[in-house]
Backbone as CSV, one residue per row, in Angstrom:
resi,resn,N_x,N_y,N_z,CA_x,CA_y,CA_z,C_x,C_y,C_z
1,MET,-227.005,-98.367,21.972,-228.062,-98.189,22.932,-228.849,-99.498,23.028
2,LEU,-228.996,-100.008,24.231,-229.702,-101.260,24.445,-231.208,-101.070,24.531
3,PHE,-231.621,-99.965,25.085,-233.025,-99.670,25.299,-233.328,-98.303,24.693
4,ALA,-234.594,-97.960,24.623,-234.972,-96.631,24.155,-234.334,-95.576,25.066
5,HIS,-234.074,-94.424,24.496,-233.411,-93.344,25.233,-234.143,-93.018,26.538
6,ASP,-235.469,-92.899,26.480,-236.209,-92.541,27.688,-236.170,-93.659,28.727
7,THR,-236.069,-94.912,28.280,-235.935,-96.020,29.225,-234.598,-95.927,29.952
8,GLU,-233.520,-95.717,29.209,-232.203,-95.602,29.844,-232.156,-94.418,30.801
9,CYS,-232.724,-93.291,30.385,-232.751,-92.109,31.264,-233.560,-92.399,32.530
10,GLY,-234.704,-93.069,32.370,-235.537,-93.397,33.527,-234.844,-94.338,34.493
11,LEU,-234.152,-95.333,33.960,-233.422,-96.273,34.813,-232.271,-95.594,35.545
12,THR,-231.533,-94.782,34.809,-230.386,-94.076,35.397,-230.838,-93.116,36.491
13,ALA,-231.901,-92.372,36.210,-232.413,-91.416,37.201,-232.966,-92.140,38.426
14,ALA,-233.643,-93.268,38.211,-234.179,-94.029,39.346,-233.046,-94.531,40.241
15,ALA,-232.001,-95.085,39.638,-230.862,-95.563,40.429,-230.213,-94.404,41.181
16,ALA,-230.035,-93.287,40.502,-229.424,-92.117,41.151,-230.285,-91.635,42.315
17,LEU,-231.596,-91.644,42.137,-232.484,-91.215,43.217,-232.391,-92.169,44.403
18,VAL,-232.429,-93.463,44.135,-232.297,-94.454,45.209,-230.986,-94.228,45.961
19,ASN,-229.928,-93.931,45.229,-228.611,-93.783,45.852,-228.441,-92.488,46.625
20,THR,-229.429,-91.605,46.581,-229.333,-90.394,47.409,-229.664,-90.693,48.867
21,ALA,-230.162,-91.886,49.143,-230.471,-92.280,50.523,-229.516,-93.372,50.942
22,GLY,-228.914,-93.203,52.074,-228.003,-94.216,52.585,-228.102,-94.291,54.086
23,PRO,-227.539,-95.325,54.666,-227.639,-95.495,56.109,-226.994,-94.356,56.897
24,ASP,-225.967,-93.757,56.361,-225.299,-92.676,57.091,-225.084,-91.452,56.216
25,ARG,-225.961,-91.262,55.224,-225.844,-90.076,54.387,-227.212,-89.711,53.817
26,GLU,-227.391,-88.448,53.568,-228.600,-87.953,52.923,-228.158,-87.149,51.717
27,GLY,-228.378,-87.713,50.529,-227.959,-87.058,49.295,-228.887,-85.954,48.840
28,LEU,-230.058,-85.866,49.456,-230.993,-84.772,49.176,-231.315,-84.065,50.493
29,PRO,-230.310,-83.379,51.049,-230.515,-82.769,52.366,-231.435,-81.555,52.355
30,ASP,-231.581,-80.932,51.199,-232.378,-79.711,51.142,-232.907,-79.490,49.730
31,VAL,-233.704,-78.448,49.579,-234.316,-78.145,48.283,-233.250,-77.833,47.239
32,ALA,-232.170,-77.202,47.634,-231.097,-76.894,46.681,-230.511,-78.174,46.094
33,ALA,-230.355,-79.207,46.903,-229.848,-80.492,46.403,-230.846,-81.130,45.438
34,LEU,-232.132,-80.990,45.734,-233.145,-81.503,44.811,-233.095,-80.726,43.498
35,ASP,-232.880,-79.415,43.579,-232.736,-78.599,42.365,-231.578,-79.107,41.513
36,GLU,-230.448,-79.418,42.154,-229.282,-79.928,41.431,-229.584,-81.290,40.810
37,PHE,-230.266,-82.144,41.545,-230.646,-83.462,41.030,-231.566,-83.300,39.824
38,PHE,-232.528,-82.430,39.921,-233.478,-82.144,38.844,-232.731,-81.746,37.575
39,THR,-231.774,-80.860,37.728,-230.987,-80.386,36.585,-230.057,-81.474,36.054
40,ALA,-229.371,-82.159,36.957,-228.400,-83.181,36.547,-229.050,-84.304,35.741
41,HIS,-230.296,-84.607,36.042,-230.966,-85.706,35.351,-231.961,-85.213,34.306
42,ALA,-231.816,-83.952,33.933,-232.562,-83.341,32.826,-234.074,-83.493,32.964
43,TRP,-234.561,-83.381,34.193,-236.000,-83.391,34.387,-236.567,-82.103,33.800
44,THR,-237.764,-82.179,33.309,-238.447,-81.007,32.783,-239.820,-80.930,33.436
45,GLY,-240.512,-79.858,33.197,-241.859,-79.709,33.728,-241.860,-79.099,35.112
46,ARG,-242.955,-79.291,35.775,-243.214,-78.667,37.078,-242.157,-79.047,38.113
47,HIS,-241.688,-78.027,38.798,-240.744,-78.221,39.904,-240.994,-77.076,40.867
48,GLU,-241.506,-77.395,42.042,-241.991,-76.374,42.974,-240.927,-75.774,43.881
49,HIS,-239.780,-76.435,44.019,-238.702,-75.923,44.880,-239.184,-75.744,46.330
50,THR,-239.925,-76.729,46.836,-240.468,-76.606,48.194,-240.034,-77.789,49.058
51,GLY,-240.143,-77.586,50.344,-239.870,-78.655,51.288,-240.835,-79.817,51.131
52,ALA,-242.095,-79.514,50.823,-243.094,-80.581,50.623,-242.716,-81.450,49.431
53,GLU,-242.281,-80.825,48.348,-241.863,-81.585,47.178,-240.657,-82.464,47.512
54,LEU,-239.713,-81.917,48.245,-238.534,-82.669,48.661,-238.942,-83.888,49.488
55,ARG,-239.873,-83.724,50.415,-240.335,-84.848,51.243,-241.008,-85.923,50.384
56,GLU,-241.792,-85.509,49.383,-242.445,-86.479,48.504,-241.414,-87.282,47.703
57,VAL,-240.388,-86.595,47.217,-239.346,-87.286,46.445,-238.570,-88.237,47.355
58,ARG,-238.228,-87.794,48.546,-237.525,-88.675,49.483,-238.355,-89.906,49.816
59,ALA,-239.662,-89.725,49.972,-240.551,-90.833,50.337,-240.627,-91.895,49.233
60,LEU,-240.332,-91.520,48.016,-240.364,-92.453,46.887,-239.170,-93.416,46.899
61,ARG,-238.051,-92.993,47.454,-236.807,-93.768,47.358,-236.884,-95.204,47.871
62,PRO,-237.454,-95.472,49.046,-237.485,-96.878,49.499,-238.292,-97.780,48.570
63,ARG,-239.336,-97.259,48.026,-240.157,-98.040,47.108,-239.390,-98.380,45.834
64,LEU,-238.654,-97.406,45.310,-237.842,-97.668,44.127,-236.696,-98.619,44.455
65,ARG,-236.076,-98.461,45.622,-234.977,-99.367,46.004,-235.459,-100.818,46.003
66,ARG,-236.680,-101.022,46.406,-237.222,-102.382,46.462,-237.170,-103.062,45.095
67,LEU,-237.272,-102.284,44.014,-237.233,-102.846,42.662,-235.921,-103.583,42.385
68,TRP,-234.836,-103.159,43.024,-233.529,-103.786,42.793,-233.401,-105.120,43.534
69,HIS,-234.265,-105.364,44.484,-234.118,-106.559,45.317,-235.306,-107.520,45.207
70,ALA,-236.295,-107.151,44.447,-237.521,-107.944,44.357,-237.432,-108.994,43.255
71,ASP,-238.236,-110.045,43.403,-238.353,-111.021,42.319,-239.247,-110.408,41.235
72,PRO,-239.256,-110.990,40.044,-240.022,-110.389,38.940,-241.497,-110.131,39.246
73,ASP,-242.147,-111.034,39.951,-243.560,-110.823,40.264,-243.760,-109.617,41.183
74,GLU,-242.867,-109.448,42.145,-242.974,-108.286,43.030,-242.641,-107.005,42.275
75,VAL,-241.668,-107.053,41.367,-241.362,-105.881,40.539,-242.614,-105.462,39.777
76,VAL,-243.299,-106.423,39.185,-244.523,-106.129,38.431,-245.576,-105.507,39.349
77,THR,-245.713,-106.033,40.546,-246.680,-105.478,41.497,-246.344,-104.033,41.841
78,ILE,-245.072,-103.748,42.089,-244.649,-102.383,42.414,-244.876,-101.465,41.219
79,VAL,-244.439,-101.894,40.049,-244.591,-101.087,38.833,-246.062,-100.795,38.570
80,ASN,-246.896,-101.827,38.613,-248.323,-101.620,38.370,-248.935,-100.686,39.408
81,GLY,-248.506,-100.816,40.650,-249.008,-99.926,41.703,-248.631,-98.477,41.446
82,LEU,-247.374,-98.242,41.083,-246.931,-96.867,40.797,-247.720,-96.278,39.630
83,LEU,-247.923,-97.069,38.587,-248.654,-96.579,37.418,-250.125,-96.329,37.754
84,ARG,-250.728,-97.247,38.488,-252.143,-97.119,38.843,-252.374,-95.910,39.744
85,GLU,-251.546,-95.762,40.773,-251.698,-94.645,41.716,-251.535,-93.288,41.033
86,SER,-250.731,-93.264,39.989,-250.458,-92.013,39.277,-251.436,-91.768,38.133
87,HIS,-252.364,-92.700,37.934,-253.325,-92.592,36.817,-252.574,-92.412,35.498
88,ALA,-251.544,-93.226,35.313,-250.678,-93.113,34.144,-251.436,-93.462,32.863
89,LEU,-251.209,-92.666,31.845,-251.780,-92.879,30.522,-250.671,-92.592,29.514
90,PRO,-249.928,-93.628,29.090,-248.790,-93.396,28.201,-249.193,-92.716,26.891
91,GLN,-248.384,-91.712,26.538,-248.588,-90.985,25.287,-247.233,-90.587,24.736
92,LEU,-247.136,-90.569,23.415,-245.923,-90.071,22.771,-245.923,-88.553,22.834
93,ILE,-244.764,-87.999,23.148,-244.645,-86.551,23.272,-243.261,-86.129,22.813
94,ARG,-243.149,-84.912,22.348,-241.854,-84.354,21.955,-241.769,-82.961,22.566
95,HIS,-240.624,-82.669,23.192,-240.408,-81.350,23.803,-238.915,-81.095,23.950
96,ASP,-238.568,-79.860,24.123,-237.179,-79.458,24.404,-236.178,-80.088,23.445
97,ASP,-236.486,-80.116,22.167,-235.605,-80.664,21.138,-235.286,-82.144,21.325
98,GLU,-236.083,-82.852,22.100,-235.926,-84.292,22.285,-236.786,-85.008,21.241
99,PRO,-236.384,-86.202,20.807,-237.240,-86.961,19.886,-238.500,-87.439,20.617
100,TYR,-239.438,-88.003,19.881,-240.633,-88.545,20.516,-240.240,-89.584,21.561
101,HIS,-240.913,-89.519,22.666,-240.711,-90.484,23.743,-242.019,-90.568,24.531
102,LEU,-242.077,-91.504,25.459,-243.298,-91.709,26.230,-243.321,-90.882,27.499
103,HIS,-244.429,-90.243,27.739,-244.762,-89.669,29.032,-246.077,-90.310,29.425
104,ALA,-246.263,-90.576,30.683,-247.493,-91.229,31.117,-248.304,-90.368,32.069
105,VAL,-247.746,-89.260,32.480,-248.471,-88.260,33.267,-248.121,-86.900,32.693
106,PRO,-248.972,-85.914,32.915,-248.690,-84.576,32.368,-247.422,-83.962,32.964
107,ARG,-246.818,-83.066,32.210,-245.597,-82.396,32.667,-245.837,-81.519,33.889
108,ASP,-247.095,-81.191,34.170,-247.385,-80.379,35.348,-247.788,-81.238,36.553
109,ALA,-247.671,-82.562,36.425,-247.892,-83.454,37.572,-246.774,-83.207,38.587
110,PRO,-247.021,-83.492,39.857,-245.966,-83.305,40.867,-244.691,-84.069,40.487
111,LEU,-243.557,-83.505,40.855,-242.264,-84.089,40.512,-242.145,-85.538,40.987
112,ALA,-242.520,-85.820,42.222,-242.407,-87.195,42.737,-243.268,-88.154,41.917
113,THR,-244.412,-87.704,41.468,-245.274,-88.534,40.625,-244.592,-88.818,39.298
114,ARG,-244.020,-87.779,38.689,-243.340,-87.969,37.415,-242.140,-88.895,37.574
115,MET,-241.395,-88.737,38.664,-240.252,-89.617,38.910,-240.705,-91.062,39.087
116,ALA,-241.772,-91.263,39.826,-242.289,-92.612,40.049,-242.732,-93.250,38.738
117,VAL,-243.432,-92.493,37.918,-243.951,-93.035,36.666,-242.823,-93.291,35.671
118,GLU,-241.863,-92.381,35.579,-240.719,-92.605,34.670,-239.973,-93.872,35.069
119,ALA,-239.756,-94.055,36.365,-239.076,-95.266,36.838,-239.923,-96.497,36.523
120,ALA,-241.217,-96.414,36.773,-242.103,-97.550,36.519,-242.141,-97.909,35.037
121,MET,-242.217,-96.913,34.175,-242.244,-97.177,32.729,-240.936,-97.842,32.279
122,ALA,-239.814,-97.358,32.807,-238.515,-97.942,32.454,-238.419,-99.377,32.966
123,MET,-238.874,-99.599,34.199,-238.851,-100.954,34.751,-239.770,-101.883,33.965
124,ALA,-240.882,-101.369,33.488,-241.787,-102.178,32.672,-241.062,-102.691,31.429
125,ASP,-240.241,-101.834,30.832,-239.456,-102.276,29.674,-238.497,-103.401,30.063
126,LEU,-237.848,-103.275,31.218,-236.939,-104.341,31.655,-237.692,-105.648,31.857
127,VAL,-238.859,-105.575,32.466,-239.653,-106.781,32.695,-240.048,-107.405,31.355
128,ARG,-240.552,-106.579,30.445,-241.021,-107.093,29.148,-239.899,-107.726,28.342
129,MET,-238.681,-107.220,28.517,-237.540,-107.744,27.762,-236.769,-108.806,28.552
130,ASP,-237.273,-109.172,29.739,-236.617,-110.147,30.603,-235.177,-109.723,30.904
131,GLU,-235.028,-108.464,31.289,-233.695,-107.898,31.538,-233.534,-107.384,32.972
132,LEU,-234.310,-107.889,33.915,-234.183,-107.431,35.296,-232.803,-107.724,35.883
133,SER,-232.069,-108.646,35.294,-230.719,-108.954,35.788,-229.778,-107.760,35.613
134,ARG,-230.191,-106.767,34.862,-229.366,-105.559,34.703,-229.434,-104.654,35.931
135,LEU,-230.360,-104.925,36.831,-230.456,-104.182,38.089,-229.540,-104.859,39.093
136,ARG,-228.582,-104.120,39.585,-227.580,-104.713,40.480,-227.308,-103.812,41.675
137,THR,-226.617,-104.391,42.630,-226.078,-103.642,43.762,-224.576,-103.582,43.568
138,CYS,-223.978,-102.481,43.938,-222.537,-102.282,43.783,-221.767,-103.437,44.434
139,ASP,-220.714,-103.903,43.758,-219.898,-105.014,44.258,-218.917,-104.609,45.360
140,HIS,-218.719,-103.318,45.560,-217.764,-102.906,46.599,-218.339,-103.287,47.963
141,PRO,-217.536,-103.913,48.818,-218.056,-104.419,50.093,-218.601,-103.339,51.029
142,ASP,-218.146,-102.114,50.890,-218.597,-101.049,51.783,-219.684,-100.182,51.165
143,CYS,-220.336,-100.658,50.108,-221.305,-99.830,49.389,-222.624,-100.584,49.210
144,ASP,-223.713,-99.877,49.417,-225.028,-100.486,49.181,-225.784,-99.771,48.062
145,ASN,-225.056,-99.001,47.246,-225.687,-98.315,46.121,-226.197,-99.317,45.092
146,VAL,-227.198,-98.879,44.344,-227.721,-99.687,43.252,-227.178,-99.143,41.938
147,LEU,-227.252,-99.970,40.894,-226.815,-99.535,39.573,-227.626,-100.266,38.519
148,VAL,-227.569,-99.723,37.325,-228.181,-100.355,36.160,-227.047,-100.653,35.200
149,ASP,-226.873,-101.913,34.868,-225.813,-102.309,33.942,-226.340,-102.173,32.520
150,LEU,-225.960,-101.089,31.864,-226.376,-100.847,30.483,-225.280,-101.226,29.490
151,SER,-224.236,-101.917,29.984,-223.160,-102.330,29.083,-223.625,-103.502,28.219
152,LYS,-223.081,-103.582,27.025,-223.469,-104.662,26.111,-223.081,-106.030,26.659
153,ASN,-221.940,-106.104,27.320,-221.471,-107.406,27.806,-221.833,-107.672,29.265
154,ARG,-222.691,-106.841,29.835,-223.189,-107.043,31.201,-222.062,-107.140,32.227
155,SER,-221.082,-106.279,32.109,-219.894,-106.384,32.947,-219.795,-105.330,34.047
156,ARG,-220.741,-104.426,34.124,-220.644,-103.361,35.126,-220.831,-103.945,36.515
157,ARG,-219.910,-103.596,37.407,-219.937,-104.145,38.760,-220.057,-103.092,39.843
158,PHE,-219.668,-101.854,39.527,-219.594,-100.818,40.552,-220.483,-99.629,40.214
159,CYS,-220.903,-98.927,41.254,-221.745,-97.748,41.096,-220.904,-96.557,40.635
160,ASP,-221.542,-95.406,40.588,-220.867,-94.190,40.121,-220.198,-93.406,41.246
161,ALA,-220.129,-93.963,42.429,-219.584,-93.237,43.579,-218.087,-93.459,43.769
162,GLY,-217.392,-93.920,42.760,-215.954,-94.130,42.857,-215.550,-95.491,43.390
163,CYS,-216.496,-96.378,43.535,-216.188,-97.700,44.096,-215.275,-98.517,43.186
164,GLY,-215.424,-98.369,41.891,-214.544,-99.086,40.963,-213.103,-98.667,41.146
165,ASN,-212.875,-97.374,41.314,-211.517,-96.870,41.556,-210.975,-97.379,42.886
166,ARG,-211.816,-97.349,43.928,-211.366,-97.845,45.235,-211.005,-99.321,45.157
167,ALA,-211.793,-100.110,44.445,-211.507,-101.544,44.308,-210.206,-101.763,43.542
168,ALA,-209.980,-100.969,42.497,-208.749,-101.098,41.706,-207.528,-100.748,42.552
169,VAL,-207.624,-99.706,43.361,-206.505,-99.305,44.218,-206.235,-100.394,45.255
170,THR,-207.288,-100.934,45.845,-207.135,-102.008,46.834,-206.464,-103.232,46.203
171,ALA,-206.899,-103.612,45.014,-206.301,-104.762,44.323,-204.837,-104.492,43.977
172,TYR,-204.550,-103.273,43.529,-203.174,-102.911,43.191,-202.283,-103.009,44.430
173,ARG,-202.748,-102.464,45.542,-201.953,-102.505,46.776,-201.747,-103.940,47.249
174,ALA,-202.741,-104.772,47.087,-202.616,-106.175,47.481,-201.590,-106.888,46.615
175,ARG,-201.615,-106.637,45.302,-200.623,-107.247,44.393,-199.228,-106.747,44.747
176,LYS,-199.110,-105.465,45.004,-197.815,-104.863,45.331,-197.259,-105.469,46.623
177,ALA,-198.119,-105.612,47.623,-197.702,-106.201,48.906,-197.310,-107.668,48.731
178,ALA,-198.009,-108.391,47.868,-197.706,-109.805,47.640,-196.355,-109.986,46.968
179,THR,-195.974,-109.076,46.079,-194.681,-109.194,45.396,-193.527,-108.739,46.288
180,GLN,-193.816,-107.975,47.320,-192.760,-107.474,48.224,-192.490,-108.436,49.362
181,SER,-193.358,-109.419,49.559,-193.128,-110.320,50.686,-192.394,-111.561,50.303
């Protein structure tokens, strides 16, 4: 593990949330999809299952996406803004058989607020450790998804949407065609 467990979870969830929005796709089309996202990323605490909550979570995505493309000073500005707006007060907490970890807003805070603060806290760790280079965009030419490279050797190039497999198949077909000509 390169970072604290809650940092890795926050980074992974932030990238996954950003990737639910695309130019020609909506990964959170309805409350049921938000429910699945909530469960898949092991969120706990308040979850209202409402259209208003879904709109708040969707509205957070462009701001988080900016973190992948900003210079360090802008990342700090975004992170500080998210923490300030949420009245974040980091505290150690333990729940649901998890070890102690940081929460900066109460578990009954709105879901979008908790998502924003978890992402901001995780990004703060990246800034403090000078590891923003771990924030990347997928290398596949037809993909604009973001990713967090948590590998020890910093070798991750593709997102979780199958782009690595598509690139491998394309390379294989190109090699095969080159040997047949």
